[in-house]
Phi, psi and omega in degrees: 000332178302322179290325176295322177297323176300318178295320178298322178295327176296318178298315180304313182296333180267011182059037173255156175304123189283083175233133180233157184214140170227151176239131186241138173225126180051045176078005182238134176290123179255344175203157177210148180198163175225158181306134179220033181302310181288317182300313183268355184053049185220112182298341180267003184277048174286156182306316182296316182298316180293320179292321178299313180299315180296321180294319178298319178295319181296322182272342184070028181205145178281343179275121181260050179297148181064022180249153172237131178258126176249128179219145188285341178225149180308131181299146175283173179301321179299311182292319179298319177299315179295321179299313180303316182292332180275344171066040172292157180285328190216147173233129178241127179228160181279263184272147177284161175234090185298335183272330185222009181286142182241027175234031178124343181291295180257321179210163177236099178270347187269324187253315194232060179230088188310323182293338183280153188277356184212149174233145178247145168287136182240133173239120184253155170088008180284117185058031183298319180295319179295318179297313179297318180299320180294317178297315180298317178297317180300311183287329175297313179296321179297319178295321179294318178297319180297316179300321181280356180075019184277327185235143175296155181294135176269151175299150180287179178165166183301321181298330181291349180278354180292000000 
């Protein structure tokens, strides 16, 4: 999770929502990513989505069997859906997202959804306080910049409620 936090700090430095993700297989990081929605002008450029694509490229297969995905915040429904389709064995996340989380916060697409073809073991709360503190600091600073007229307004979203 420490490496996912490093990725989140990269996002923070780029004025992106500070979420980072790494995917590990057999004790080795095979992909890493940070949120790049604003940078890439792509609403799907969440850390998890970018890390999943990189991991599939690294393995040469869309199935991420024997992999663990580490992410600093509970995955959203889009990311959770992609995770289920890629089939990692485990997902570890930092802070929960009660309003938009899809690993038990608002809904659980990863563990207990019978119609889906795969389930992941989920471990929540790993470095959760640090993850939450970084998100809160980011959004506090964003509100201050907006108030001062320094930064254009960002679109709203559940993550902005931290």
